[in-house]
mmCIF file as gemmi writes it, N, C-alpha and C atoms, coordinates in Angstrom:
data_model
loop_
_atom_site.group_PDB
_atom_site.id
_atom_site.type_symbol
_atom_site.label_atom_id
_atom_site.label_alt_id
_atom_site.label_comp_id
_atom_site.label_asym_id
_atom_site.label_entity_id
_atom_site.label_seq_id
_atom_site.pdbx_PDB_ins_code
_atom_site.Cartn_x
_atom_site.Cartn_y
_atom_site.Cartn_z
_atom_site.occupancy
_atom_site.B_iso_or_equiv
_atom_site.pdbx_formal_charge
_atom_site.auth_seq_id
_atom_site.auth_asym_id
_atom_site.pdbx_PDB_model_num
ATOM 1 N N . MET Axp A 1 ? -7.951 -43.359 101.235 1 0 ? 1 A 1
ATOM 2 C CA . MET Axp A 1 ? -7.687 -43.918 102.132 1 0 ? 1 A 1
ATOM 3 C C . MET Axp A 1 ? -8.095 -44.843 102.274 1 0 ? 1 A 1
ATOM 4 N N . ILE Axp A 2 ? -8.401 -46.126 102.375 1 0 ? 2 A 1
ATOM 5 C CA . ILE Axp A 2 ? -9.752 -47.341 102.567 1 0 ? 2 A 1
ATOM 6 C C . ILE Axp A 2 ? -9.56 -48.158 103.921 1 0 ? 2 A 1
ATOM 7 N N . GLU Axp A 3 ? -10.068 -47.753 104.674 1 0 ? 3 A 1
ATOM 8 C CA . GLU Axp A 3 ? -10.215 -48.657 106.287 1 0 ? 3 A 1
ATOM 9 C C . GLU Axp A 3 ? -8.473 -48.673 106.649 1 0 ? 3 A 1
ATOM 10 N N . GLY Axp A 4 ? -8.062 -47.264 106.357 1 0 ? 4 A 1
ATOM 11 C CA . GLY Axp A 4 ? -6.73 -47.038 107.44 1 0 ? 4 A 1
ATOM 12 C C . GLY Axp A 4 ? -5.321 -47.433 106.49 1 0 ? 4 A 1
ATOM 13 N N . THR Axp A 5 ? -5.456 -47.183 105.078 1 0 ? 5 A 1
ATOM 14 C CA . THR Axp A 5 ? -4.059 -47.998 104.389 1 0 ? 5 A 1
ATOM 15 C C . THR Axp A 5 ? -4.586 -46.704 103.402 1 0 ? 5 A 1
ATOM 16 N N . VAL Axp A 6 ? -2.957 -45.716 103.07 1 0 ? 6 A 1
ATOM 17 C CA . VAL Axp A 6 ? -3.25 -44.725 101.689 1 0 ? 6 A 1
ATOM 18 C C . VAL Axp A 6 ? -3.049 -45.546 100.643 1 0 ? 6 A 1
ATOM 19 N N . PHE Axp A 7 ? -3.873 -44.998 99.722 1 0 ? 7 A 1
ATOM 20 C CA . PHE Axp A 7 ? -3.352 -45.698 97.787 1 0 ? 7 A 1
ATOM 21 C C . PHE Axp A 7 ? -2.705 -44.453 97.488 1 0 ? 7 A 1
ATOM 22 N N . LEU Axp A 8 ? -2.012 -45.134 96.565 1 0 ? 8 A 1
ATOM 23 C CA . LEU Axp A 8 ? -2.035 -43.676 95.155 1 0 ? 8 A 1
ATOM 24 C C . LEU Axp A 8 ? -1.112 -44.894 94.278 1 0 ? 8 A 1
ATOM 25 N N . GLU Axp A 9 ? -2.434 -43.819 93.572 1 0 ? 9 A 1
ATOM 26 C CA . GLU Axp A 9 ? -3.03 -44.578 91.626 1 0 ? 9 A 1
ATOM 27 C C . GLU Axp A 9 ? -3.662 -45.953 92.057 1 0 ? 9 A 1
ATOM 28 N N . GLY Axp A 10 ? -4.47 -46.53 93.007 1 0 ? 10 A 1
ATOM 29 C CA . GLY Axp A 10 ? -4.739 -47.745 93.055 1 0 ? 10 A 1
ATOM 30 C C . GLY Axp A 10 ? -3.879 -48.748 93.884 1 0 ? 10 A 1
ATOM 31 N N . VAL Axp A 11 ? -2.771 -48.078 94.223 1 0 ? 11 A 1
ATOM 32 C CA . VAL Axp A 11 ? -1.691 -49.194 95.333 1 0 ? 11 A 1
ATOM 33 C C . VAL Axp A 11 ? -1.748 -48.355 96.561 1 0 ? 11 A 1
ATOM 34 N N . PRO Axp A 12 ? -1.834 -49.246 97.445 1 0 ? 12 A 1
ATOM 35 C CA . PRO Axp A 12 ? -1.264 -49.725 98.412 1 0 ? 12 A 1
ATOM 36 C C . PRO Axp A 12 ? 0.164 -48.702 99.055 1 0 ? 12 A 1
ATOM 37 N N . PHE Axp A 13 ? 0.289 -47.584 99.165 1 0 ? 13 A 1
ATOM 38 C CA . PHE Axp A 13 ? 0.85 -46.647 99.308 1 0 ? 13 A 1
ATOM 39 C C . PHE Axp A 13 ? 2.214 -47.117 100.176 1 0 ? 13 A 1
ATOM 40 N N . ASP Axp A 14 ? 2.203 -48.554 101.173 1 0 ? 14 A 1
ATOM 41 C CA . ASP Axp A 14 ? 3.407 -49.41 101.553 1 0 ? 14 A 1
ATOM 42 C C . ASP Axp A 14 ? 4.134 -49.68 99.791 1 0 ? 14 A 1
ATOM 43 N N . ARG Axp A 15 ? 2.998 -50.18 98.752 1 0 ? 15 A 1
ATOM 44 C CA . ARG Axp A 15 ? 3.739 -51.203 98.061 1 0 ? 15 A 1
ATOM 45 C C . ARG Axp A 15 ? 4.331 -49.689 96.86 1 0 ? 15 A 1
ATOM 46 N N . VAL Axp A 16 ? 4.199 -48.425 96.404 1 0 ? 16 A 1
ATOM 47 C CA . VAL Axp A 16 ? 5.17 -48.055 95.793 1 0 ? 16 A 1
ATOM 48 C C . VAL Axp A 16 ? 5.304 -47.335 95.62 1 0 ? 16 A 1
ATOM 49 N N . ASN Axp A 17 ? 6.761 -47.55 94.851 1 0 ? 17 A 1
ATOM 50 C CA . ASN Axp A 17 ? 8.071 -47.352 94.552 1 0 ? 17 A 1
ATOM 51 C C . ASN Axp A 17 ? 8.508 -46.225 95.494 1 0 ? 17 A 1
ATOM 52 N N . THR Axp A 18 ? 9.79 -45.347 96.218 1 0 ? 18 A 1
ATOM 53 C CA . THR Axp A 18 ? 10.384 -44.312 96.4 1 0 ? 18 A 1
ATOM 54 C C . THR Axp A 18 ? 10.115 -43.314 95.3 1 0 ? 18 A 1
ATOM 55 N N . GLN Axp A 19 ? 10.253 -43.433 94.589 1 0 ? 19 A 1
ATOM 56 C CA . GLN Axp A 19 ? 10.236 -42.223 93.694 1 0 ? 19 A 1
ATOM 57 C C . GLN Axp A 19 ? 9.5 -41.593 93.474 1 0 ? 19 A 1
ATOM 58 N N . LYS Axp A 20 ? 7.925 -42.429 93.248 1 0 ? 20 A 1
ATOM 59 C CA . LYS Axp A 20 ? 6.315 -41.872 93.181 1 0 ? 20 A 1
ATOM 60 C C . LYS Axp A 20 ? 6.084 -41.432 94.681 1 0 ? 20 A 1
ATOM 61 N N . LYS Axp A 21 ? 6.671 -42.199 95.439 1 0 ? 21 A 1
ATOM 62 C CA . LYS Axp A 21 ? 6.542 -41.642 96.98 1 0 ? 21 A 1
ATOM 63 C C . LYS Axp A 21 ? 6.688 -40.524 97.157 1 0 ? 21 A 1
ATOM 64 N N . ILE Axp A 22 ? 8.02 -40.463 96.448 1 0 ? 22 A 1
ATOM 65 C CA . ILE Axp A 22 ? 8.655 -38.865 96.841 1 0 ? 22 A 1
ATOM 66 C C . ILE Axp A 22 ? 7.964 -37.583 96.344 1 0 ? 22 A 1
ATOM 67 N N . ASP Axp A 23 ? 7.47 -38.048 95.313 1 0 ? 23 A 1
ATOM 68 C CA . ASP Axp A 23 ? 6.905 -37.065 94.517 1 0 ? 23 A 1
ATOM 69 C C . ASP Axp A 23 ? 5.758 -36.587 94.906 1 0 ? 23 A 1
ATOM 70 N N . ALA Axp A 24 ? 4.616 -38.007 95.488 1 0 ? 24 A 1
ATOM 71 C CA . ALA Axp A 24 ? 3.261 -37.595 95.977 1 0 ? 24 A 1
ATOM 72 C C . ALA Axp A 24 ? 3.185 -36.867 97.514 1 0 ? 24 A 1
ATOM 73 N N . VAL Axp A 25 ? 4.734 -36.679 98.553 1 0 ? 25 A 1
ATOM 74 C CA . VAL Axp A 25 ? 4.796 -36.358 99.215 1 0 ? 25 A 1
ATOM 75 C C . VAL Axp A 25 ? 5.276 -35.253 99.293 1 0 ? 25 A 1
ATOM 76 N N . VAL Axp A 26 ? 6.028 -34.734 98.086 1 0 ? 26 A 1
ATOM 77 C CA . VAL Axp A 26 ? 7.074 -33.148 98.011 1 0 ? 26 A 1
ATOM 78 C C . VAL Axp A 26 ? 5.345 -32.74 97.343 1 0 ? 26 A 1
ATOM 79 N N . ALA Axp A 27 ? 4.447 -32.954 96.526 1 0 ? 27 A 1
ATOM 80 C CA . ALA Axp A 27 ? 3.706 -32.846 96.116 1 0 ? 27 A 1
ATOM 81 C C . ALA Axp A 27 ? 2.403 -31.842 97.193 1 0 ? 27 A 1
ATOM 82 N N . LEU Axp A 28 ? 2.408 -33.009 98.047 1 0 ? 28 A 1
ATOM 83 C CA . LEU Axp A 28 ? 1.901 -33.05 99.839 1 0 ? 28 A 1
ATOM 84 C C . LEU Axp A 28 ? 2.421 -31.664 99.995 1 0 ? 28 A 1
ATOM 85 N N . ALA Axp A 29 ? 3.457 -31.718 100.367 1 0 ? 29 A 1
ATOM 86 C CA . ALA Axp A 29 ? 3.894 -30.716 101.34 1 0 ? 29 A 1
ATOM 87 C C . ALA Axp A 29 ? 4.483 -29.747 100.838 1 0 ? 29 A 1
ATOM 88 N N . GLY Axp A 30 ? 4.019 -29.556 99.381 1 0 ? 30 A 1
ATOM 89 C CA . GLY Axp A 30 ? 4.55 -28.166 98.558 1 0 ? 30 A 1
ATOM 90 C C . GLY Axp A 30 ? 3.423 -27.363 98.97 1 0 ? 30 A 1
ATOM 91 N N . ALA Axp A 31 ? 1.929 -28.024 98.941 1 0 ? 31 A 1
ATOM 92 C CA . ALA Axp A 31 ? 0.418 -27.969 98.816 1 0 ? 31 A 1
ATOM 93 C C . ALA Axp A 31 ? -0.081 -27.403 100.576 1 0 ? 31 A 1
ATOM 94 N N . LEU Axp A 32 ? 0.658 -27.395 101.338 1 0 ? 32 A 1
ATOM 95 C CA . LEU Axp A 32 ? 0.638 -27.639 102.779 1 0 ? 32 A 1
ATOM 96 C C . LEU Axp A 32 ? 1.977 -26.381 103.749 1 0 ? 32 A 1
ATOM 97 N N . ALA Axp A 33 ? 3.074 -26.407 102.802 1 0 ? 33 A 1
ATOM 98 C CA . ALA Axp A 33 ? 3.678 -25.313 102.782 1 0 ? 33 A 1
ATOM 99 C C . ALA Axp A 33 ? 3.437 -23.811 103.665 1 0 ? 33 A 1
ATOM 100 N N . GLY Axp A 34 ? 2.558 -23.11 103.334 1 0 ? 34 A 1
ATOM 101 C CA . GLY Axp A 34 ? 1.818 -22.08 104.17 1 0 ? 34 A 1
ATOM 102 C C . GLY Axp A 34 ? 3.22 -20.947 103.525 1 0 ? 34 A 1
ATOM 103 N N . LYS Axp A 35 ? 2.946 -19.657 104.489 1 0 ? 35 A 1
ATOM 104 C CA . LYS Axp A 35 ? 3.741 -18.393 103.761 1 0 ? 35 A 1
ATOM 105 C C . LYS Axp A 35 ? 4.985 -19.075 103.526 1 0 ? 35 A 1
ATOM 106 N N . MET Axp A 36 ? 5.821 -19.623 104.376 1 0 ? 36 A 1
ATOM 107 C CA . MET Axp A 36 ? 7.23 -19.687 104.503 1 0 ? 36 A 1
ATOM 108 C C . MET Axp A 36 ? 7.044 -20.188 103.011 1 0 ? 36 A 1
ATOM 109 N N . LYS Axp A 37 ? 6.524 -21.321 102.564 1 0 ? 37 A 1
ATOM 110 C CA . LYS Axp A 37 ? 6.876 -22.149 101.66 1 0 ? 37 A 1
ATOM 111 C C . LYS Axp A 37 ? 8.199 -22.896 101.721 1 0 ? 37 A 1
ATOM 112 N N . LEU Axp A 38 ? 7.802 -23.464 102.585 1 0 ? 38 A 1
ATOM 113 C CA . LEU Axp A 38 ? 9.797 -24.534 102.799 1 0 ? 38 A 1
ATOM 114 C C . LEU Axp A 38 ? 9.328 -26.056 102.579 1 0 ? 38 A 1
ATOM 115 N N . VAL Axp A 39 ? 9.756 -26.555 102.034 1 0 ? 39 A 1
ATOM 116 C CA . VAL Axp A 39 ? 10.118 -27.614 102.133 1 0 ? 39 A 1
ATOM 117 C C . VAL Axp A 39 ? 11.645 -28.246 102.155 1 0 ? 39 A 1
ATOM 118 N N . CYS Axp A 40 ? 10.977 -29.865 103.449 1 0 ? 40 A 1
ATOM 119 C CA . CYS Axp A 40 ? 11.989 -30.203 103.158 1 0 ? 40 A 1
ATOM 120 C C . CYS Axp A 40 ? 11.66 -32.008 102.62 1 0 ? 40 A 1
ATOM 121 N N . VAL Axp A 41 ? 12.693 -32.068 101.931 1 0 ? 41 A 1
ATOM 122 C CA . VAL Axp A 41 ? 13.016 -33.401 101.358 1 0 ? 41 A 1
ATOM 123 C C . VAL Axp A 41 ? 13.992 -34.412 102.603 1 0 ? 41 A 1
ATOM 124 N N . ASP Axp A 42 ? 14.156 -35.483 102.463 1 0 ? 42 A 1
ATOM 125 C CA . ASP Axp A 42 ? 14.775 -36.138 104.251 1 0 ? 42 A 1
ATOM 126 C C . ASP Axp A 42 ? 15.168 -37.356 102.963 1 0 ? 42 A 1
ATOM 127 N N . GLY Axp A 43 ? 15.897 -37.649 102.485 1 0 ? 43 A 1
ATOM 128 C CA . GLY Axp A 43 ? 15.946 -39.311 102.107 1 0 ? 43 A 1
ATOM 129 C C . GLY Axp A 43 ? 16.538 -38.946 100.647 1 0 ? 43 A 1
ATOM 130 N N . ILE Axp A 44 ? 17.008 -38.377 99.903 1 0 ? 44 A 1
ATOM 131 C CA . ILE Axp A 44 ? 17.04 -37.748 99.259 1 0 ? 44 A 1
ATOM 132 C C . ILE Axp A 44 ? 17.734 -38.635 97.74 1 0 ? 44 A 1
ATOM 133 N N . GLU Axp A 45 ? 18.481 -38.95 99.186 1 0 ? 45 A 1
ATOM 134 C CA . GLU Axp A 45 ? 19.17 -40.586 97.703 1 0 ? 45 A 1
ATOM 135 C C . GLU Axp A 45 ? 18.489 -41.622 97.583 1 0 ? 45 A 1
ATOM 136 N N . ALA Axp A 46 ? 17.28 -41.508 98.309 1 0 ? 46 A 1
ATOM 137 C CA . ALA Axp A 46 ? 16.564 -42.495 97.303 1 0 ? 46 A 1
ATOM 138 C C . ALA Axp A 46 ? 16.484 -42.431 96.07 1 0 ? 46 A 1
ATOM 139 N N . LEU Axp A 47 ? 16.597 -41.302 95.176 1 0 ? 47 A 1
ATOM 140 C CA . LEU Axp A 47 ? 16.224 -41.501 93.691 1 0 ? 47 A 1
ATOM 141 C C . LEU Axp A 47 ? 17.571 -41.481 93.006 1 0 ? 47 A 1
ATOM 142 N N . ASP Axp A 48 ? 16.966 -42.297 91.834 1 0 ? 48 A 1
ATOM 143 C CA . ASP Axp A 48 ? 19.025 -42.322 90.994 1 0 ? 48 A 1
ATOM 144 C C . ASP Axp A 48 ? 18.666 -41.056 90.296 1 0 ? 48 A 1
ATOM 145 N N . LYS Axp A 49 ? 19.69 -40.729 89.588 1 0 ? 49 A 1
ATOM 146 C CA . LYS Axp A 49 ? 20.178 -39.457 88.752 1 0 ? 49 A 1
ATOM 147 C C . LYS Axp A 49 ? 19.165 -38.551 88.029 1 0 ? 49 A 1
ATOM 148 N N . ASP Axp A 50 ? 18.742 -40.047 87.388 1 0 ? 50 A 1
ATOM 149 C CA . ASP Axp A 50 ? 17.366 -39 86.483 1 0 ? 50 A 1
ATOM 150 C C . ASP Axp A 50 ? 16.334 -38.029 87.702 1 0 ? 50 A 1
ATOM 151 N N . HIS Axp A 51 ? 15.714 -39.347 88.169 1 0 ? 51 A 1
ATOM 152 C CA . HIS Axp A 51 ? 14.506 -38.186 88.904 1 0 ? 51 A 1
ATOM 153 C C . HIS Axp A 51 ? 15.083 -37.393 89.794 1 0 ? 51 A 1
ATOM 154 N N . TYR Axp A 52 ? 16.718 -37.445 90.495 1 0 ? 52 A 1
ATOM 155 C CA . TYR Axp A 52 ? 16.923 -36.554 90.565 1 0 ? 52 A 1
ATOM 156 C C . TYR Axp A 52 ? 17.089 -35.484 90.13 1 0 ? 52 A 1
ATOM 157 N N . ASP Axp A 53 ? 17.277 -34.952 88.938 1 0 ? 53 A 1
ATOM 158 C CA . ASP Axp A 53 ? 17.709 -34.424 88.229 1 0 ? 53 A 1
ATOM 159 C C . ASP Axp A 53 ? 16.064 -34.181 87.654 1 0 ? 53 A 1
ATOM 160 N N . ALA Axp A 54 ? 14.98 -34.332 87.7 1 0 ? 54 A 1
ATOM 161 C CA . ALA Axp A 54 ? 13.746 -33.977 87.481 1 0 ? 54 A 1
ATOM 162 C C . ALA Axp A 54 ? 13.545 -33.285 88.216 1 0 ? 54 A 1
ATOM 163 N N . PHE Axp A 55 ? 13.686 -33.742 89.955 1 0 ? 55 A 1
ATOM 164 C CA . PHE Axp A 55 ? 13.35 -33.368 90.31 1 0 ? 55 A 1
ATOM 165 C C . PHE Axp A 55 ? 13.848 -31.849 91.177 1 0 ? 55 A 1
ATOM 166 N N . ILE Axp A 56 ? 15.175 -31.738 90.677 1 0 ? 56 A 1
ATOM 167 C CA . ILE Axp A 56 ? 15.848 -30.475 90.927 1 0 ? 56 A 1
ATOM 168 C C . ILE Axp A 56 ? 14.766 -29.521 90.007 1 0 ? 56 A 1
ATOM 169 N N . GLN Axp A 57 ? 14.774 -29.866 89.064 1 0 ? 57 A 1
ATOM 170 C CA . GLN Axp A 57 ? 14.183 -29.265 87.686 1 0 ? 57 A 1
ATOM 171 C C . GLN Axp A 57 ? 13.18 -28.589 88.362 1 0 ? 57 A 1
ATOM 172 N N . ARG Axp A 58 ? 11.712 -29.527 88.777 1 0 ? 58 A 1
ATOM 173 C CA . ARG Axp A 58 ? 10.536 -28.931 89.161 1 0 ? 58 A 1
ATOM 174 C C . ARG Axp A 58 ? 10.86 -28.578 90.052 1 0 ? 58 A 1
ATOM 175 N N . ALA Axp A 59 ? 11.816 -27.817 91.395 1 0 ? 59 A 1
ATOM 176 C CA . ALA Axp A 59 ? 11.706 -27.67 91.965 1 0 ? 59 A 1
ATOM 177 C C . ALA Axp A 59 ? 12.346 -25.986 92.119 1 0 ? 59 A 1
ATOM 178 N N . GLN Axp A 60 ? 13.678 -25.882 90.799 1 0 ? 60 A 1
ATOM 179 C CA . GLN Axp A 60 ? 13.756 -24.301 90.299 1 0 ? 60 A 1
ATOM 180 C C . GLN Axp A 60 ? 13.083 -23.716 89.702 1 0 ? 60 A 1
ATOM 181 N N . GLU Axp A 61 ? 11.922 -24.597 89.892 1 0 ? 61 A 1
ATOM 182 C CA . GLU Axp A 61 ? 10.594 -23.59 88.547 1 0 ? 61 A 1
ATOM 183 C C . GLU Axp A 61 ? 9.721 -23.488 89.793 1 0 ? 61 A 1
ATOM 184 N N . SER Axp A 62 ? 9.681 -23.675 90.815 1 0 ? 62 A 1
ATOM 185 C CA . SER Axp A 62 ? 8.401 -23.809 92.063 1 0 ? 62 A 1
ATOM 186 C C . SER Axp A 62 ? 8.435 -22.3 92.253 1 0 ? 62 A 1
ATOM 187 N N . ASP Axp A 63 ? 7.748 -22.421 93.106 1 0 ? 63 A 1
ATOM 188 C CA . ASP Axp A 63 ? 7.565 -21.323 93.891 1 0 ? 63 A 1
ATOM 189 C C . ASP Axp A 63 ? 7.556 -21.436 95.362 1 0 ? 63 A 1
ATOM 190 N N . LEU Axp A 64 ? 8.503 -22.497 95.688 1 0 ? 64 A 1
ATOM 191 C CA . LEU Axp A 64 ? 9.025 -23.283 97.784 1 0 ? 64 A 1
ATOM 192 C C . LEU Axp A 64 ? 10.499 -23.29 97.394 1 0 ? 64 A 1
ATOM 193 N N . GLN Axp A 65 ? 10.813 -22.969 98.471 1 0 ? 65 A 1
ATOM 194 C CA . GLN Axp A 65 ? 11.866 -23.527 98.796 1 0 ? 65 A 1
ATOM 195 C C . GLN Axp A 65 ? 12.258 -24.548 99.189 1 0 ? 65 A 1
ATOM 196 N N . TYR Axp A 66 ? 13.338 -25.158 98.857 1 0 ? 66 A 1
ATOM 197 C CA . TYR Axp A 66 ? 13.712 -26.368 99.644 1 0 ? 66 A 1
ATOM 198 C C . TYR Axp A 66 ? 14.481 -27.213 99.586 1 0 ? 66 A 1
ATOM 199 N N . PHE Axp A 67 ? 15.113 -27.982 100.473 1 0 ? 67 A 1
ATOM 200 C CA . PHE Axp A 67 ? 16.513 -27.884 101.34 1 0 ? 67 A 1
ATOM 201 C C . PHE Axp A 67 ? 16.339 -29.763 101.238 1 0 ? 67 A 1
ATOM 202 N N . VAL Axp A 68 ? 17.132 -30.271 100.936 1 0 ? 68 A 1
ATOM 203 C CA . VAL Axp A 68 ? 16.805 -32.41 101.074 1 0 ? 68 A 1
ATOM 204 C C . VAL Axp A 68 ? 18.59 -32.555 101.321 1 0 ? 68 A 1
ATOM 205 N N . THR Axp A 69 ? 18.367 -33.974 102.385 1 0 ? 69 A 1
ATOM 206 C CA . THR Axp A 69 ? 19.431 -34.239 103.161 1 0 ? 69 A 1
ATOM 207 C C . THR Axp A 69 ? 19.207 -35.439 102.416 1 0 ? 69 A 1
ATOM 208 N N . LYS Axp A 70 ? 20.921 -35.785 102.435 1 0 ? 70 A 1
ATOM 209 C CA . LYS Axp A 70 ? 20.82 -37.086 102.372 1 0 ? 70 A 1
ATOM 210 C C . LYS Axp A 70 ? 22.484 -37.835 102.585 1 0 ? 70 A 1
ATOM 211 N N . VAL Axp A 71 ? 22.331 -39.619 102.985 1 0 ? 71 A 1
ATOM 212 C CA . VAL Axp A 71 ? 23.69 -39.946 103.234 1 0 ? 71 A 1
ATOM 213 C C . VAL Axp A 71 ? 24.654 -39.661 102.646 1 0 ? 71 A 1
ATOM 214 N N . ASN Axp A 72 ? 25.184 -38.841 102.886 1 0 ? 72 A 1
ATOM 215 C CA . ASN Axp A 72 ? 26.947 -39.753 102.071 1 0 ? 72 A 1
ATOM 216 C C . ASN Axp A 72 ? 27.173 -41.247 101.582 1 0 ? 72 A 1
ATOM 217 N N . PRO Axp A 73 ? 27.146 -42.152 101.318 1 0 ? 73 A 1
ATOM 218 C CA . PRO Axp A 73 ? 27.965 -43.579 101.119 1 0 ? 73 A 1
ATOM 219 C C . PRO Axp A 73 ? 29.026 -43.74 101.377 1 0 ? 73 A 1
ATOM 220 N N . GLU Axp A 74 ? 28.938 -42.703 99.94 1 0 ? 74 A 1
ATOM 221 C CA . GLU Axp A 74 ? 30.857 -42.915 99.428 1 0 ? 74 A 1
ATOM 222 C C . GLU Axp A 74 ? 31.507 -42.58 101.364 1 0 ? 74 A 1
ATOM 223 N N . ALA Axp A 75 ? 31.161 -41.25 101.997 1 0 ? 75 A 1
ATOM 224 C CA . ALA Axp A 75 ? 31.961 -41.201 102.762 1 0 ? 75 A 1
ATOM 225 C C . ALA Axp A 75 ? 32.284 -42.555 104.502 1 0 ? 75 A 1
ATOM 226 N N . GLU Axp A 76 ? 33.435 -42.151 104.704 1 0 ? 76 A 1
ATOM 227 C CA . GLU Axp A 76 ? 34.206 -43.422 105.529 1 0 ? 76 A 1
ATOM 228 C C . GLU Axp A 76 ? 32.996 -42.67 107.075 1 0 ? 76 A 1
ATOM 229 N N . ASN Axp A 77 ? 32.201 -41.947 107.767 1 0 ? 77 A 1
ATOM 230 C CA . ASN Axp A 77 ? 31.184 -42.105 108.997 1 0 ? 77 A 1
ATOM 231 C C . ASN Axp A 77 ? 30.317 -41.85 108.347 1 0 ? 77 A 1
ATOM 232 N N . ALA Axp A 78 ? 29.267 -42.425 107.198 1 0 ? 78 A 1
ATOM 233 C CA . ALA Axp A 78 ? 27.331 -41.932 106.705 1 0 ? 78 A 1
ATOM 234 C C . ALA Axp A 78 ? 27.696 -40.636 107.53 1 0 ? 78 A 1
ATOM 235 N N . GLU Axp A 79 ? 28.431 -39.448 106.363 1 0 ? 79 A 1
ATOM 236 C CA . GLU Axp A 79 ? 27.784 -38.131 106.383 1 0 ? 79 A 1
ATOM 237 C C . GLU Axp A 79 ? 26.179 -38.009 105.642 1 0 ? 79 A 1
ATOM 238 N N . LEU Axp A 80 ? 25.709 -36.982 106.737 1 0 ? 80 A 1
ATOM 239 C CA . LEU Axp A 80 ? 24.881 -36.622 105.992 1 0 ? 80 A 1
ATOM 240 C C . LEU Axp A 80 ? 24.916 -35.56 105.705 1 0 ? 80 A 1
ATOM 241 N N . GLN Axp A 81 ? 24.996 -35.117 104.194 1 0 ? 81 A 1
ATOM 242 C CA . GLN Axp A 81 ? 24.211 -33.619 103.567 1 0 ? 81 A 1
ATOM 243 C C . GLN Axp A 81 ? 23.195 -32.672 103.696 1 0 ? 81 A 1
ATOM 244 N N . PHE Axp A 82 ? 23.193 -31.508 103.911 1 0 ? 82 A 1
ATOM 245 C CA . PHE Axp A 82 ? 22.328 -30.642 103.645 1 0 ? 82 A 1
ATOM 246 C C . PHE Axp A 82 ? 22.271 -30.073 101.78 1 0 ? 82 A 1
ATOM 247 N N . THR Axp A 83 ? 21.238 -29.728 101.214 1 0 ? 83 A 1
ATOM 248 C CA . THR Axp A 83 ? 21.365 -28.948 99.774 1 0 ? 83 A 1
ATOM 249 C C . THR Axp A 83 ? 20.221 -28.674 100.386 1 0 ? 83 A 1
ATOM 250 N N . MET Axp A 84 ? 20.722 -26.87 100.197 1 0 ? 84 A 1
ATOM 251 C CA . MET Axp A 84 ? 19.336 -26.207 99.441 1 0 ? 84 A 1
ATOM 252 C C . MET Axp A 84 ? 19.07 -25.866 97.774 1 0 ? 84 A 1
ATOM 253 N N . VAL Axp A 85 ? 18.293 -26.163 97.09 1 0 ? 85 A 1
ATOM 254 C CA . VAL Axp A 85 ? 17.994 -27.15 96.187 1 0 ? 85 A 1
ATOM 255 C C . VAL Axp A 85 ? 17.084 -24.91 95.548 1 0 ? 85 A 1
ATOM 256 N N . ALA Axp A 86 ? 16.76 -24.52 95.825 1 0 ? 86 A 1
ATOM 257 C CA . ALA Axp A 86 ? 16.417 -23.755 95.017 1 0 ? 86 A 1
ATOM 258 C C . ALA Axp A 86 ? 15.714 -22.192 96.023 1 0 ? 86 A 1
ATOM 259 N N . GLU Axp A 87 ? 16.189 -20.997 95.261 1 0 ? 87 A 1
ATOM 260 C CA . GLU Axp A 87 ? 15.322 -19.758 95.582 1 0 ? 87 A 1
ATOM 261 C C . GLU Axp A 87 ? 14.272 -20.139 95.233 1 0 ? 87 A 1
ATOM 262 N N . PRO Axp A 88 ? 13.198 -19.855 95.307 1 0 ? 88 A 1
ATOM 263 C CA . PRO Axp A 88 ? 11.677 -19.32 95.066 1 0 ? 88 A 1
ATOM 264 C C . PRO Axp A 88 ? 12.086 -18.51 94.117 1 0 ? 88 A 1
ATOM 265 N N . GLN Axp A 89 ? 10.704 -18.891 92.805 1 0 ? 89 A 1
ATOM 266 C CA . GLN Axp A 89 ? 10.679 -17.966 92.377 1 0 ? 89 A 1
ATOM 267 C C . GLN Axp A 89 ? 9.872 -16.682 91.998 1 0 ? 89 A 1
ATOM 268 N N . GLN Axp A 90 ? 9.821 -15.302 91.348 1 0 ? 90 A 1
ATOM 269 C CA . GLN Axp A 90 ? 9.042 -14.537 92.074 1 0 ? 90 A 1
ATOM 270 C C . GLN Axp A 90 ? 8.34 -14.216 91.151 1 0 ? 90 A 1
């Protein structure tokens, strides 16, 4: 952080692409998840298929529980979906 601005890899956070923002915030949330080891990711629809699949793979390999929300753009009434990604690995 420099003068109130958060940077990621030398770039002001508000100019970082969405995939990198989600990766960074999920890593931070995971580090701060505490005893529950629960992380919620809102807006996962911002990831393309390849990045979403990579996120799912990392989630399944972690010791955290994730649930994600996404808006289904194909639904008539902006449907919000909740998904449990993975049970924690023991």
